[in-house]
C-alpha positions as CSV (number, residue, x, y, z in Angstrom):
1,X,-20.6,-153.3,49.9
2,X,-22.6,-155.9,48.1
3,X,-25.9,-156.8,49.6
4,X,-26.1,-160.4,50.8
5,X,-28.4,-163.0,49.2
6,X,-30.3,-163.3,52.5
7,X,-30.9,-159.6,52.7
8,X,-32.1,-159.6,49.1
9,X,-34.5,-162.5,49.8
10,X,-36.0,-160.6,52.8
11,X,-36.6,-157.6,50.4
12,X,-38.1,-159.9,47.8
13,X,-40.5,-161.3,50.4
14,X,-41.4,-157.7,51.1
15,X,-42.3,-157.2,47.4
16,X,-39.1,-155.6,46.1
17,X,-38.8,-156.3,42.4
18,X,-35.4,-154.6,42.4
19,X,-34.0,-157.1,44.9
20,X,-35.5,-160.0,42.8
21,X,-33.8,-158.6,39.7
22,X,-30.5,-158.5,41.5
23,X,-30.8,-162.1,42.6
24,X,-31.7,-163.1,39.0
25,X,-28.7,-161.3,37.6
26,X,-26.5,-162.9,40.3
27,X,-27.6,-166.5,39.7
28,X,-29.1,-166.7,36.2
29,X,-25.9,-167.9,34.4
30,X,-25.2,-170.5,37.1
31,X,-28.8,-171.8,37.0
32,X,-28.8,-172.1,33.2
33,X,-25.4,-173.8,33.2
34,X,-26.4,-176.3,35.9
35,X,-29.7,-177.1,34.0
36,X,-27.8,-177.4,30.7
37,X,-25.5,-180.0,32.2
38,X,-28.5,-181.9,33.5
39,X,-30.4,-181.8,30.2
40,X,-28.0,-180.9,27.4
41,X,-30.8,-178.9,25.8
42,X,-30.6,-175.1,25.9
43,X,-34.4,-174.6,25.7
44,X,-35.2,-177.0,28.5
45,X,-32.4,-175.5,30.6
46,X,-33.8,-172.0,30.0
47,X,-37.3,-173.2,30.9
48,X,-36.3,-174.9,34.1
49,X,-34.0,-172.0,35.2
50,X,-36.9,-169.6,34.7
51,X,-39.2,-171.9,36.6
52,X,-36.7,-171.9,39.5
53,X,-36.7,-168.1,39.6
54,X,-40.5,-168.0,39.5
55,X,-40.6,-170.4,42.5
56,X,-38.0,-168.3,44.3
57,X,-40.3,-165.2,43.8
58,X,-43.5,-167.0,44.8
59,X,-41.9,-168.6,47.9
60,X,-39.8,-165.7,49.1
61,X,-41.9,-165.3,52.2
62,X,-41.2,-168.9,53.3
63,X,-37.4,-168.5,52.9
64,X,-35.6,-168.9,56.2
65,X,-32.0,-167.5,56.2
66,X,-30.7,-170.3,58.5
67,X,-28.4,-171.8,55.9
68,X,-26.7,-170.5,52.7
69,X,-29.0,-169.1,50.0
70,X,-26.9,-170.9,47.3
71,X,-27.6,-174.2,48.9
72,X,-31.4,-173.5,49.1
73,X,-31.4,-172.3,45.5
74,X,-29.6,-175.3,44.1
75,X,-31.9,-177.6,46.1
76,X,-34.9,-175.9,44.4
77,X,-33.2,-176.1,41.0
78,X,-32.2,-179.7,41.5
79,X,-35.7,-180.8,42.5
80,X,-37.1,-179.1,39.4
81,X,-34.5,-180.7,37.2
82,X,-35.3,-184.2,38.7
83,X,-39.0,-183.6,38.1
84,X,-38.4,-182.6,34.5
85,X,-36.0,-185.5,33.9
86,X,-38.6,-188.0,35.1
87,X,-41.2,-186.3,32.9
88,X,-38.9,-186.3,29.9
89,X,-37.9,-190.0,30.4
90,X,-41.6,-191.0,30.4
91,X,-42.3,-188.9,27.3
92,X,-39.3,-189.2,25.1
93,X,-35.5,-188.7,25.3
94,X,-34.2,-185.1,25.3
95,X,-33.0,-184.2,21.8
96,X,-30.5,-181.5,22.8
97,X,-30.2,-177.9,21.5
98,X,-26.6,-176.6,21.8
99,X,-25.9,-173.4,23.7
100,X,-23.8,-171.5,21.2
101,X,-22.7,-168.1,22.5
102,X,-23.5,-169.0,26.1
103,X,-20.7,-169.0,28.7
104,X,-19.9,-172.3,30.2
105,X,-17.0,-173.1,32.5
106,X,-15.5,-169.7,32.0
107,X,-15.5,-169.9,28.2
108,X,-17.9,-168.8,25.6
109,X,-19.1,-171.6,23.3
110,X,-18.5,-170.5,19.7
111,X,-15.4,-168.9,18.3
112,X,-12.4,-168.4,20.5
113,X,-10.0,-165.6,20.8
114,X,-9.3,-165.4,24.5
115,X,-9.2,-167.8,27.4
116,X,-10.9,-167.3,30.8
117,X,-8.0,-165.1,31.9
118,X,-8.2,-162.9,28.8
119,X,-5.0,-164.4,27.2
120,X,-5.0,-164.7,23.4
121,X,-5.8,-168.2,22.1
122,X,-4.8,-169.1,18.5
123,X,-7.8,-170.2,16.3
124,X,-6.6,-173.8,16.1
125,X,-6.2,-174.0,19.9
126,X,-9.6,-172.4,20.4
127,X,-11.2,-175.0,18.2
128,X,-9.4,-177.8,20.0
129,X,-10.6,-176.4,23.4
130,X,-14.1,-176.1,22.1
131,X,-14.0,-179.7,20.9
132,X,-12.6,-180.8,24.3
133,X,-15.3,-179.0,26.2
134,X,-18.0,-180.4,24.0
135,X,-16.6,-183.9,24.7
136,X,-16.6,-183.3,28.4
137,X,-20.1,-182.0,28.3
138,X,-21.3,-185.0,26.3
139,X,-19.6,-187.4,28.8
140,X,-21.1,-185.6,31.8
141,X,-24.5,-185.7,30.1
142,X,-24.3,-189.4,29.8
143,X,-23.8,-190.0,33.6
144,X,-26.7,-191.2,35.8
145,X,-28.7,-188.2,37.1
146,X,-27.4,-188.4,40.7
147,X,-23.8,-188.6,39.7
148,X,-24.2,-185.9,37.1
149,X,-25.8,-183.6,39.7
150,X,-23.2,-184.2,42.3
151,X,-20.3,-183.8,39.9
152,X,-21.8,-180.7,38.3
153,X,-22.3,-179.0,41.7
154,X,-18.7,-179.9,42.8
155,X,-16.6,-179.5,39.6
156,X,-18.5,-176.8,37.7
157,X,-20.3,-174.8,40.4
158,X,-17.7,-175.0,43.1
159,X,-19.9,-176.1,46.0
160,X,-18.4,-177.7,49.0
161,X,-19.2,-181.3,49.9
162,X,-21.4,-180.2,52.9
163,X,-23.3,-177.8,50.6
164,X,-23.8,-180.6,48.0
165,X,-25.1,-182.9,50.8
166,X,-27.6,-180.2,51.8
167,X,-28.7,-179.6,48.2
168,X,-29.2,-183.2,47.4
169,X,-30.6,-184.2,50.8
170,X,-28.0,-187.0,51.3
171,X,-25.2,-187.6,53.9
172,X,-21.7,-186.3,53.5
173,X,-20.4,-189.8,52.9
174,X,-22.9,-190.4,50.2
175,X,-21.7,-187.2,48.4
176,X,-18.1,-188.4,48.6
177,X,-19.2,-191.7,47.1
178,X,-21.3,-190.0,44.3
179,X,-18.4,-187.7,43.4
180,X,-15.9,-190.6,43.4
181,X,-18.1,-192.7,41.2
182,X,-18.9,-189.8,39.0
183,X,-15.3,-189.0,38.4
184,X,-14.5,-192.6,37.7
185,X,-17.3,-193.0,35.3
186,X,-16.5,-189.7,33.6
187,X,-12.9,-190.7,33.1
188,X,-14.1,-194.0,31.6
189,X,-16.6,-192.3,29.3
190,X,-14.0,-189.7,28.1
191,X,-11.5,-192.5,27.4
192,X,-14.1,-194.3,25.2
193,X,-15.0,-191.0,23.4
194,X,-11.4,-190.3,22.8
195,X,-10.8,-193.8,21.4
196,X,-13.8,-193.4,19.2
197,X,-12.6,-190.0,17.9
198,X,-9.2,-191.4,17.1
199,X,-10.6,-194.1,14.8
200,X,-10.1,-193.4,11.1
C-alpha cells in the first residue's frame, strides 16, 4: 500500500531524506508543469519548482496534516509563482524556453508516435496535435495571472473547486467566476490564434 503524503511529510519532518525523495518523485512533474504554464519558460519553471521543494523540506516541521497535502503544496507553489511573476514583470518580460521532451497534459512534447493511451498516432496527426497543444499553451500563457492559475489547477491538474479555493485563498464563488472567465477568455484567444494561423 502506497504511503500517504501526510505520512511522508511527518517522516520528512523527522529528517527522512527517503520520504522527501518519494514526495519529489510524486510531485515533480506536476510542479514543473504548473510552473511552466505560469511562465512559459522551462528554466524559470524548473527554478521555481525546485524552490518549492526546498521550501517543503525546510518547513516540513510546520506542516499540519489538517487538509490535503496537494492543496498545501499548490498553495506554496502558487505563492512562489506569483512572487516570481511580480519580480519578472518589474525586471523584464519572460522570454520563454520551450520544454521539448517534457511531458505535458499526458503527451511528450517533441515527436509523436503514441497518444496518452498508448495508441499509434500517424506522424502528420502527431504534428497536428503538437501544434494544437502549443497553441493552447500559448493562449493559456496570455491569460491574466489569476485566471491562468485557476484554469491550470482545474483543467490541467484536476483539482476540485474547493481545493482551488484553498490553494488560491479565495471563496468558492470566486473560483467559479475565475474559471468561467478563464474559459471564456481562453476560447476567445484560441479563436484569434486560429484566425491568425489560417491567414495566407
